[in-house]
C-alpha positions as CSV (number, residue, x, y, z in Angstrom):
1,M,-38.8,27.5,-77.2
2,P,-37.4,30.9,-76.1
3,L,-40.7,32.2,-75.4
4,A,-41.6,29.1,-73.3
5,R,-38.3,29.5,-71.2
6,G,-38.8,33.1,-70.6
7,R,-42.3,32.2,-69.1
8,R,-40.7,29.5,-67.0
9,N,-38.1,32.2,-65.6
10,D,-41.0,34.7,-64.7
11,R,-42.8,32.2,-62.7
12,G,-39.5,31.3,-60.6
13,F,-39.6,32.8,-57.0
14,D,-36.8,35.4,-55.8
15,Y,-35.2,34.4,-52.7
16,W,-32.6,37.2,-52.4
17,P,-34.7,39.9,-50.5
18,G,-35.7,37.4,-47.9
19,F,-32.0,36.3,-47.4
20,V,-31.0,39.8,-47.1
21,D,-33.5,40.3,-44.4
22,A,-32.6,37.4,-42.5
23,L,-29.0,38.4,-42.6
24,S,-29.7,41.9,-41.4
25,T,-31.6,40.6,-38.4
26,L,-28.9,38.1,-37.6
27,I,-26.3,41.0,-37.7
28,L,-28.5,43.1,-35.4
29,A,-29.0,40.4,-33.0
30,I,-25.2,39.9,-32.8
31,V,-24.7,43.5,-32.4
32,F,-27.1,43.7,-29.6
33,L,-25.4,40.5,-27.8
34,L,-22.1,42.2,-28.1
35,S,-23.4,45.3,-26.3
36,I,-24.8,43.2,-23.6
37,F,-21.6,41.5,-23.1
38,G,-19.7,44.8,-22.9
39,I,-22.0,46.3,-20.4
40,V,-21.8,43.2,-18.1
41,Q,-18.1,43.1,-18.5
42,F,-17.9,46.5,-17.4
43,F,-20.1,46.1,-14.3
44,L,-18.2,42.8,-13.5
45,T,-14.9,44.9,-13.6
46,Q,-16.2,47.5,-11.3
47,E,-17.5,44.9,-8.9
48,V,-14.0,43.1,-8.7
49,S,-12.3,46.5,-8.3
50,G,-14.5,47.4,-5.3
51,K,-14.1,44.0,-3.8
52,D,-10.2,44.3,-3.9
53,K,-10.5,47.8,-2.2
54,A,-12.8,46.2,0.7
55,L,-10.6,43.3,1.0
56,E,-7.5,45.8,1.5
57,R,-9.4,47.8,4.1
58,L,-10.4,44.8,6.0
59,N,-6.9,43.2,6.1
60,A,-5.7,46.8,7.6
61,Q,-8.5,46.7,10.1
62,I,-7.4,43.2,11.0
63,A,-3.8,44.1,11.3
64,Q,-4.7,47.0,13.8
65,L,-7.1,44.8,15.8
66,N,-4.0,42.2,16.2
67,D,-1.8,44.9,17.3
68,L,-4.5,46.2,19.9
69,L,-5.0,42.6,21.1
70,S,-1.2,42.0,21.6
71,L,-1.0,45.2,23.9
72,E,-3.9,44.1,25.8
73,K,-2.7,40.8,26.5
74,L,0.7,42.2,27.6
75,G,-1.1,44.6,29.8
76,K,-2.9,41.7,31.2
77,L,0.3,39.6,32.0
78,N,1.7,42.8,33.8
79,L,-1.4,42.9,36.0
80,D,-1.2,39.3,36.9
81,D,2.5,39.9,38.1
82,Q,1.4,42.8,40.1
83,V,-1.3,40.7,41.6
84,S,1.2,38.0,42.5
85,Q,3.5,40.4,44.3
86,L,0.6,41.9,46.2
87,R,-0.6,38.6,47.4
88,A,3.0,37.7,48.4
89,G,3.0,40.9,50.6
90,L,-0.2,40.0,52.0
91,A,1.0,36.7,53.3
92,A,4.0,38.3,54.8
93,A,1.7,40.7,56.7
94,E,-0.5,37.8,57.7
95,G,2.7,36.1,59.1
96,E,3.7,39.1,61.1
97,R,0.0,39.1,62.7
98,D,0.3,35.6,63.6
99,R,3.8,36.2,65.3
100,A,2.3,39.1,67.4
101,K,-0.7,37.0,68.4
102,A,1.8,34.5,69.6
103,L,3.7,36.9,71.6
104,Y,0.6,38.2,73.4
105,D,-0.4,34.6,74.2
106,G,3.0,34.1,75.7
107,I,2.6,37.2,78.1
108,A,-0.9,35.8,79.4
109,A,0.8,32.6,80.1
110,V,3.8,34.3,82.3
111,G,3.2,33.7,86.1
112,P,3.7,36.3,89.0
113,G,7.3,35.3,89.7
114,D,8.5,35.9,86.0
115,T,8.4,39.8,86.0
116,G,11.5,40.1,84.0
117,R,10.3,37.8,81.4
118,A,6.9,39.6,81.3
119,V,8.6,43.0,80.7
120,E,10.5,41.6,77.7
121,L,7.4,40.0,76.2
122,G,5.5,43.4,76.8
123,K,8.3,45.2,74.9
124,S,8.3,42.7,72.1
125,L,4.4,42.9,71.8
126,D,4.5,46.6,71.8
127,S,6.9,46.4,68.9
128,E,4.9,43.7,67.3
129,K,1.7,46.0,67.6
130,Q,3.4,48.8,65.7
131,I,4.6,46.3,63.1
132,S,1.0,44.9,63.0
133,A,-0.4,48.3,62.6
134,R,1.8,49.1,59.6
135,S,1.1,45.6,58.2
136,L,-2.7,46.4,58.7
137,A,-2.2,49.8,56.8
138,Q,-0.3,47.9,54.3
139,I,-2.9,45.2,54.1
140,E,-5.5,47.7,53.4
141,V,-3.6,49.5,50.7
142,L,-3.0,46.0,49.2
143,N,-6.5,45.1,49.2
144,Q,-7.5,48.3,47.6
145,Q,-4.7,47.8,44.9
146,I,-6.1,44.2,44.4
147,S,-9.6,45.6,43.9
148,A,-8.4,48.0,41.3
149,L,-6.5,45.6,39.5
150,R,-9.4,43.1,39.4
151,R,-11.5,45.8,37.9
152,Q,-8.7,46.6,35.2
153,L,-8.5,42.8,34.6
154,A,-12.2,42.5,34.1
155,A,-12.1,45.6,31.6
156,L,-9.2,44.0,29.8
157,E,-11.0,40.7,29.4
158,E,-14.1,42.5,28.1
159,A,-12.0,44.4,25.8
160,L,-10.4,41.1,24.5
161,D,-13.7,39.6,24.1
162,T,-14.8,42.5,22.1
163,S,-11.7,42.5,20.0
164,E,-11.9,38.5,19.3
165,K,-15.6,39.0,18.3
166,R,-14.8,41.9,15.7
167,D,-11.9,39.8,14.4
168,R,-14.2,36.9,13.7
169,E,-16.7,39.2,12.1
170,S,-13.9,40.4,9.9
171,Q,-12.6,37.0,9.1
172,G,-16.3,36.0,7.9
173,R,-16.5,39.1,5.9
174,I,-13.0,38.4,4.3
175,A,-14.1,34.7,3.7
176,D,-17.2,35.9,2.0
177,L,-15.3,38.4,-0.1
178,G,-12.7,35.9,-1.1
179,S,-15.4,33.3,-2.2
180,R,-17.0,36.1,-4.2
181,L,-13.7,37.1,-5.7
182,N,-13.0,33.5,-6.8
183,V,-16.1,33.2,-8.4
184,A,-15.3,36.5,-10.6
185,L,-11.9,35.1,-11.2
186,A,-13.4,31.8,-12.4
187,Q,-15.6,33.7,-14.7
188,R,-12.5,35.4,-16.2
189,V,-10.9,32.0,-16.7
190,Q,-13.9,30.7,-18.3
191,E,-14.0,33.8,-20.6
192,L,-10.3,33.2,-21.5
193,S,-11.0,29.5,-22.2
194,R,-13.8,30.6,-24.6
195,Y,-11.5,32.8,-26.4
196,R,-8.8,30.0,-26.5
197,S,-11.3,27.7,-28.0
198,E,-12.2,30.2,-30.8
199,F,-8.5,31.0,-31.5
200,F,-7.6,27.1,-31.7
201,G,-10.7,26.7,-34.0
202,R,-9.5,29.6,-36.3
203,L,-6.0,28.0,-36.4
204,R,-7.5,24.7,-37.4
205,A,-9.2,26.1,-40.2
206,I,-6.4,28.3,-41.3
207,L,-3.6,25.6,-41.1
208,G,-5.8,22.6,-42.2
209,N,-5.1,18.9,-41.8
210,R,-1.2,19.4,-42.0
211,P,0.8,16.4,-40.7
212,D,3.4,18.4,-39.0
213,V,1.0,20.4,-37.0
214,R,-0.6,18.8,-34.0
215,I,-2.9,19.8,-31.1
216,V,-1.7,18.4,-27.6
217,G,-3.9,19.4,-24.9
218,D,-4.1,23.3,-24.9
219,R,-1.3,23.8,-27.2
220,F,-0.5,23.9,-30.9
221,V,2.7,22.0,-31.8
222,F,4.6,22.7,-34.9
223,Q,7.4,20.6,-35.9
224,S,10.8,22.6,-36.0
225,E,11.3,21.7,-39.5
226,V,8.3,23.9,-40.5
227,F,10.3,27.0,-39.3
228,F,14.0,26.0,-39.1
229,D,16.7,24.3,-40.7
230,T,18.8,21.7,-38.6
231,G,20.8,23.6,-35.9
232,K,19.6,27.0,-37.1
233,A,17.2,29.7,-35.6
234,D,16.7,31.6,-38.8
235,L,13.1,31.4,-39.9
236,L,12.5,29.7,-43.2
237,P,10.1,31.4,-45.8
238,E,7.6,28.5,-45.3
239,G,7.7,29.3,-41.5
240,R,7.1,32.8,-42.2
241,S,4.0,32.2,-44.4
242,E,2.7,30.1,-41.5
243,L,3.3,32.8,-38.9
244,D,1.6,35.4,-41.1
245,K,-1.7,33.4,-40.8
246,L,-1.1,33.2,-37.0
247,G,-0.4,37.0,-36.8
248,A,-3.6,37.8,-38.5
249,A,-5.6,35.4,-36.2
250,L,-4.0,36.9,-33.1
251,A,-4.6,40.5,-34.2
252,D,-8.3,39.6,-34.5
253,L,-8.3,37.9,-31.2
254,D,-6.7,41.0,-29.5
255,K,-9.7,43.1,-30.6
256,K,-12.2,40.7,-29.1
257,I,-10.6,39.8,-25.7
258,P,-11.4,42.6,-23.0
259,N,-8.3,44.6,-21.9
260,E,-8.8,43.5,-18.2
261,I,-8.0,39.8,-19.1
262,A,-4.2,39.5,-18.9
263,W,-3.6,37.0,-21.7
264,V,-0.3,36.2,-23.4
265,L,0.8,33.8,-26.3
266,R,3.7,31.6,-25.1
267,V,6.1,30.3,-27.6
268,D,8.1,27.5,-26.4
269,G,11.2,25.9,-28.1
270,H,12.0,22.2,-27.7
271,T,15.1,20.2,-29.2
272,D,15.9,16.6,-29.2
273,V,18.0,14.9,-26.6
274,R,21.2,14.8,-28.9
275,P,23.8,17.5,-27.8
276,I,24.7,20.5,-30.0
277,N,28.1,22.6,-30.0
278,S,28.1,24.9,-32.8
279,P,30.0,28.3,-33.2
280,Q,26.4,29.9,-32.8
281,F,24.9,27.7,-30.0
282,K,26.8,26.0,-27.3
283,S,24.0,23.9,-25.8
284,N,20.4,23.1,-26.6
285,W,19.2,25.8,-24.2
286,E,20.6,28.6,-26.6
287,L,19.1,27.1,-29.7
288,S,15.6,26.2,-28.1
289,S,15.6,29.7,-26.7
290,A,17.0,31.5,-29.9
291,R,14.2,29.7,-31.8
292,A,11.4,30.8,-29.6
293,I,12.7,34.4,-29.7
294,S,12.6,34.3,-33.5
295,V,9.1,33.4,-33.8
296,V,7.9,36.1,-31.2
297,Q,10.0,38.8,-32.8
298,Y,8.4,37.9,-36.3
299,L,5.0,38.1,-34.8
300,A,5.7,41.4,-33.2
301,S,6.9,42.6,-36.6
302,L,3.4,41.7,-37.9
303,G,1.7,43.8,-35.6
304,V,1.1,41.7,-32.5
305,S,1.7,43.5,-29.2
306,P,4.9,42.6,-27.5
307,Q,3.1,42.7,-24.3
308,R,1.0,39.7,-25.5
309,L,4.2,37.4,-26.3
310,V,6.3,35.4,-24.1
311,A,9.4,33.4,-25.5
312,A,10.6,30.3,-23.5
313,G,13.3,27.7,-24.3
314,F,13.0,24.1,-22.7
315,A,16.0,22.5,-24.6
316,E,15.7,18.6,-24.6
317,F,14.1,18.4,-20.9
318,Q,10.4,18.3,-21.8
319,P,10.2,15.5,-24.7
320,L,7.0,14.2,-26.0
321,D,8.6,10.8,-26.7
322,P,11.4,9.5,-24.7
323,A,12.5,6.8,-27.1
324,A,16.0,7.1,-28.7
325,N,15.2,6.9,-32.4
326,D,14.9,9.1,-35.5
327,D,10.9,9.3,-35.1
328,A,11.1,10.3,-31.4
329,Y,13.9,12.7,-32.1
330,K,11.6,14.4,-34.9
331,R,8.6,14.5,-32.4
332,N,10.5,16.2,-29.7
333,R,12.0,19.0,-32.0
334,R,9.1,21.3,-32.0
335,I,7.7,24.9,-31.4
336,E,4.5,25.0,-29.1
337,L,2.1,27.7,-29.0
338,K,-0.1,28.1,-25.7
339,L,-2.8,31.0,-25.2
340,T,-2.8,31.4,-21.3
341,E,-2.9,33.9,-18.6
342,R,-0.1,36.2,-17.7
């Protein structure tokens, strides 16, 4: 019988070498994919940085164009005022010309017996001729000035059209850069969502199916009794044990998420609606904030970067259950963890 068993063992198939080969191939594939991801992330960071600089330059150019456009519009208004004044002067000169013509017509109508009247009208006509000569000279000068002003107005309008065209082109480039930047930011948000899902998955595996730990949307919710006694903000040994597991998961996550993704773990403290007035805490605001700070400080003592931690107290003003009974009070006394952007 021992001999027969030995022969059967000799005929058995050894699976171990094939398993080692498959595992090595899988590890190499994972390392290759991580390398590709790092390279792509590097180029994406460079691209986003370049877009930000280009956007800043375009905004500066638009500000300069707006200033130039304002100056040109002001100059055009001044030229319009000058043209109006010149036209008023021209109208006055034309009025004097018409008056001189009327005097000449009056002299032509005087008869032979009205010598005194003719002399008086002749003097008036000579005076009006002198005034008319000066007026004609002024009219000539005014016409030349009007022509020059019209040329300046044409040049200003051309400059305004050019400025508006450049402004429209700049706005188009800014819109294009903005859309591309939004795509890059959306990609970062997707990356953070992927890491958040991985983090929540690890927490589920670590914490198991505990009745005092729930997932509500994108947050992990712990009942306050896991960490604290009633009305207290000192961590219980059981709570420290749970936070040890959480700290290990956060430390591992911090190594995976790229540095350019500004993520934080927000710790929110909540109480029930019943007021508190103890020597240590005068309100639920102070109690909820102190509990959140205790959790954050303990995570920092485990090696989690303080830059990745945020503590917030909400008192009783964000209840999960608005009912007024013991079950609702228990649900509302909680510590929430949320992985989010800074």
